[in-house]
N, C-alpha and C positions, 0 to 999 in steps of 0.2 A: 394706357400705355402713355410713359412720360415722354414729351419732347425734348428732341436732342438740339442743344442750341451749338450754332455755327458762328464764330465772328470773323468778320472780314474787314481787313484794314488796308487802304491804298494811302501808300506813305510817300508823299512828294518833298520837294525841297522844304516847304516852309506850312505844309498844309498835310493833316490826316483826315482821312474820309474814313467814319467807323461805322458798321452796319452789324446789328446782331439778327440771327435768323433762327427761328424754331422750326425744326422739320418733324413731321410725323408721318411715318410711311412715305408716300410720294407727296405729300402735301407741305408747302414751306411757306411761311408768313414772316415777313419782316416786322420784328418786335420794335426795334429802335434804330435810328439812326443818328450820328452827330458828327460834327466838322469841328477840329480844333485847328486853329492858327496861330502861327507864332512868328514874332518880328525878325526871327533868326533862322539859321538852317537848323532842322531838327536833330537833336541829338539821341543818344541811347537813353539818357535820362528822361527826355521828353516823352519818348515812346513808353518806358516803363511807367511813368505818371498817367498817361493816356489809358494804358493797359488796365491798370490799377484801378481807375476810375469806370470804366465800362465793365469792368469783371466784378465790381463790388457786388457780392451776394448772388452772384449768377453763377452757376455750374455749367462750364462748356465743354463740349466735346472735340472740338475742331478748331483749329485758327488758319485761315487762308490770308496770306499778305500779299498785296500786289506793289507793283511800282509803276509809274508813269512811263510811257514809251520812250520819252527822251532820256531815260536813266541808261539806254540800252544802244550799242550799234547794232547795225544789221550787215550781215553780208549773205552773199548768193552764191554757192557752191555747184558747179556743174560737172557730174561725175559718169563716167562711161559704162553705165548699168542701170537697166530699167527693174533689176531685181532689189528690193529695199533690203532684203538681209545683205546682199552683196554691198550696198552702197554704206549700209552702218558700220561694215568692218574697215572701209576706206577713209570714213570720215576723220577718226582720231589724227591721222597724219596730215590731212588737208588741212585740218583744224588748226593744227600746230604749226604749219608752215604760212597761213594767213595772220595768225596772231603774234604781235611783236612782243608782250609780254609772257612771260612763263604761265603755263597753265595752271598752276597751283595758285598763281594770282587773280585769276579772272574765274568768274562762272558763266557758263553758256548753256544752250539748249537749242534743239533743231527740230525741225518737220518738213517731210516732202512738200514741195511747193508745186512742181510740174512733172511730168514725163511725156517725152517727145522724141521721137527717132532714136531710141535705143538709149538716151541720156535722161538721168534724172537732175532736177533742178531742187536743192534744198536751201531753205531759207534759215539761217543761223543767227539767233540772238545772242549778243554776250556783253558782259559788263566787267568792269574792274570790282574787285572784293571791296576795295576802299570806296568805292562810289555808294555801296550799301553798308558800310561800315558801321552805322548807327545801329541797323537793326541787328546786324551779325554780333555787335558788342552788346546789345540788349539779350539776346538768346543766350549769349556764354554767361552772362551776369545772373539770368533766371532760370526758372524751371520750365518756361515755356519753350515748346518745340513745336513750329508752325508745321502743319500737314503739307504745304506746298508755300514756295515764294515763287510767284509767277509775275506776267506782265499784262498792263492795261490791255493790250492788243487782244489778248485772249478771252479777257471779258466783254470787249466790244463785240468780238465774234460771236459769243454766246447770246449777247444781247440781240445781234440781227437773226440769229438762228430761231431765237424766241418769236421774234416779230414778224418772220417770214410765214410763221402758221396764220398769221391776221391777214397779210397779204395774199395767201391763197396763191403763192408761188414757190417752190422749191428753189435753192440754190444750185442750178446747173450751170448756167453762165455766170461769170464772177460778177458779185456785188460789190460796190463801191460804198463804204461808208466814212462820212467826213464827220467827226465829233468835235464840236464846236464848244471850247469852255471859253473861260472869261478873258484870257490872255495867250490860250495858247489852243492849238487844235490838232488831231490826229487823223491822217488819210490810211484807209485800210482798205485792202483788195482782199475778198476772200472768195473761195471756190467750194464746191462740194466736198472736197477733202480736208478742208481747213485754210488756214491763214498762206496767202500768196505773196503779200506785199505789206509793209507797213510804214508809215513815217510820221515823225511828230515835228512841228514847227510853232515857234511863238510869233505871235501879232500884237498890234495894239490899235491900227486902223484897218478899215475894210480892205482899203488897197492891200495891204500886207497880208490877209486873209486869202485874197484872191490870187496874189501873187505865190502865196505858200501851196495853194492847191496846183496851180500852174505848174510848179517846179515838181511838185509831186508826181503828176501825170507823166512830164518828161522823164524822170528817173524811172518810172514803171514801163514805160514805152521802149526804153533803152535797153532794160533787162527782158522784157516779156514780149516786146513788139505789139502792135496794135490789135488787142483783144476787144471783142465787142462785150459790152456791159449788160447784165441782165437788168439792174437796177443801179442807179445812183441816190443814195439816201443820205440826207443831212440831219442831223440831230444835235443835242447838246442843251446848253440853259440860254443859247441866244434866241431872239425873237424871231419868227418865222418869216417877217417882213425883211429881217437883216440877210437871211439865207437866201431869200428868193431874189435879192438884187444880185447875186451870182449868176451870170448869164451860162446855164447848164440846161439845156433842153429838157433832157430826161430825168432831172434831180426832182427828187421828191422828199418833203419836209415830213418827219415823223418825231413827235415830241418825246422826249427821252424816258417821260411817264406814261406814255400812251399804252393800253392794253395791261397795264399793272394794277392790280387791288392792292391799293394802299390806304390806310387809316388818314385822317386829315392832319393827325399832328406830325406823322410821317412824310407826306406830301408836303405840307407846310415848311418842314425844315429843308426839303431838298430844293424846293423853288428858291426859299430865303437865301440859300447859301451863295448863289451867284455862280455855282460850280456845276459840271457835268458829273451826273452819277449813272451814266449809261455803263460803263464797264464795271461798276461794283455791282448794278443791277443785273448784270450778265452773269457775273460770278455765283448770283443768289440763285438764278433760274437754270444755271448750265451744268455741265458735267464736270467731273473733275479734270484740273487743268492739264492740258499736253505738255505745257512748259513749266519746267521746275527748275530754279536756279537755286538749288540748295548746295551749299559746300560740304565737303566730305566731315567736317564735323558734326554738321546739324545732321546729316543721315545716320551719323553714328549715335547721337544722343538720342534720335527717334527710336531706334534700336534698343537702345538702354532702357528708354522708359516702356518700350513695349514689353521688355523682359520683365521689368519690375511689376507693370500691371498684372502680367502673366502670373508672378509670384505671390502678389497680393491674393489674386484669385485662388491660387491653389491653396494658400494658408486660410483663408476664408471659408473654402470648401473643407478642409480637413477640421476644422474647427466647429463646423456645422455637423460633419459626421461624428464627430467626438459627442456633440451636445446631443444628437439623436441616439447615440449608443448609451449615454448616460441616461436619458429618459427610459429608454426601454430594458436598461438591464438593473438599475436601481441601485439602492445603497448596498445591495450585497456583493457588489463586483467591483466597486473601487472606493478608495477613501475620498469622502464627497468633499472635506475641506482642502484637503491637499490638492485635488481637481479643481477647484475653485481657484486657488492661488495659483496654478500652473495655468488656467483659462486667464487670469488678470493679467499674469506677467506677458502672454502672448500677445493679448490685446492691446498692451502698452507698446508693443514693438510695431503693429500695424496700425495704431490708432488713427494716424492721418488718413491713411486710404480707406479703412474700414472702421469708421466712427460708429456707423450703425451697429456693428456688432456689441456696442457696449450695452445694450439691452440686455443681451443675453446673459449677463451676470445676474441681474434681478431676476430674470425668469428662472434661471438654475436655483437661485435662494429659495424661490417659492416651492419650486420641485422639492428641494430638500426639505423643507417644512413637513411636506405632504409625505415625504418616504419616512420621516423621522417617527411618524405615527405607528401605534402597535401592528396596523394591518396595512399591509401595500397599498397603495392610493391606486395603483394599476388593477391591482386583484379586485379591489371594491369596484371600480367602474366595469371592468369584464362582467363579474357577477350580476351586478345591477342591470346592465345593458341586454344581458344574455335572458333575465328574467322577463324581458317585455316582448309580448307577441308581434308577429311581423306587421300587423294592421294598426297597432296601438303607437299612437303619437304621446310623446312626452312635450310640455311645455315649462316643466319646471323640476329642476334637481337640485335640492340644497343641502350641504352638509355643514353642520355646527361644529363649534369647538369641543364639545363634549363626547362628540361621534354620533349624536342624534342626525337623522336625515329624514328628508321627505320629498315625496315625488308628486307631481300633478300631471294628469294628461287626458287623453280621450281615448276609449274603447269601443269597438263595434258592439259589444253586448255587455251584459253585468257578468257574465260567465268568466270574460277575460279579466275582469279586475280580479276576481277570487283566483284565478290561475296565476296573477301576478303576485297575490299576496303570499298564495303557496308556495310558489317558486324561490320567494326571497325568505320566507321562514325555514323552508329546508336548506337554505345554504348556511356554510359553517361561518360565514363572515356577517351574518344578520342575527337580532334577536327582538323580541317586542316589537313583530310588525303588526301593524293594526289597520284595516280602512276606516279614514275618520268619516268619508262620505262618497258615495256614488250614485250619480243622479242622471237622469235622462235629459238632453239638452238639445237644441236645433244646432247642428254643425254647418259646415259648407255645402253650400248647393241645397241647404235645407233638409238634408238628411239628418236623421235621429243617431245621435251617439251619447255614450255614456261619460259624463266627465266624474273623475274620480281623484282622492285625494289620500295617499298612502302615507303614515309614519312608522319610524322604527330606529334602531341604534345598531351601531358597530358591537359585535362581540369584543370584550376585552380579553 
């Protein structure tokens, strides 16, 4: 079974993190990671160059693109219903009231954060399309249609869900995760239903990191009140000693690569990058993103490509059916050369998607040569196989240019060998059938069998 390749890209201001994942059934393995850094803000051309580089000679099934948390705004909506179906009906109007820009100029997605006292609190992430215009321009100019455009917070949530298995503690009470990268950090609060709160902030010094965490706690408590945290976990690319300097009694440091089986090259590249890969690793081991910020044109493009793939499969199936019919009906039911020309023309139409069908033409030409002989090839095979007793095994069947043939095999006794000769001689398709030799030998499990060799020719 061939592995399916998924490409994961996290596109930042000046950095692209790339990860190639091979999946087979439920097993996933990171095959390669790369970090691409630019001196300027990343453009659509930069994304295209990176994509061509990492997909060189690689056939991928799916592409997931993630953006860092600071690309998005977060809003909390409190709606008077605990029924999620009713809440979703209220959301479009509430979102339009809370967004200054026209809705067609933004991309957004939301999830349920909390239900209390007959009210639902919804967490809403949104960003202007122009903030991710580099990716959208790349998609418009290429044949690539990412399966999801998501947010690093979702990857980080999936990372902690994976890590919680090894902590032997389910996410019942909210977990706090602080993902510390080289010059920025993400503060995330998750519950058993998903993401409750998220905030990103830059820092250069330890004091700024501590201040950013304190500010995040204050904003969270203002929205949700004082909740008891099940775990407070720090991770990222910074050393444990720096994290421990933050005075948070219940805090626990877990390395971003802990409990991940990675080969030495992949692990070395991540450690050398000086960047946090926790959210990318979360997308590797997690479920499909709950947040998708794909604009309408991308959703339509996905549908178009889906229909196109379906068309290619249908055409391939039709060609396969025609091929099978051609094999079994022979030269008497169709014009062979016209059919070959028709098949070639159809293959040219779909050669990009079904290159493997090119071999069909060569196979059909071989079949055509066999069918062109005086006796139908399929009839010869049928009579030959019909002459072989049930317990007899063939090890060689050889047809030569002038119609001569020979068969070699093993029979249970000598009478079966003569029965084969008799059956072939009585067939209207063979003549001059002779037993060249039949001798007793030791077979499998040291049982005695008769090895035989028979020659003959097809009638003209």
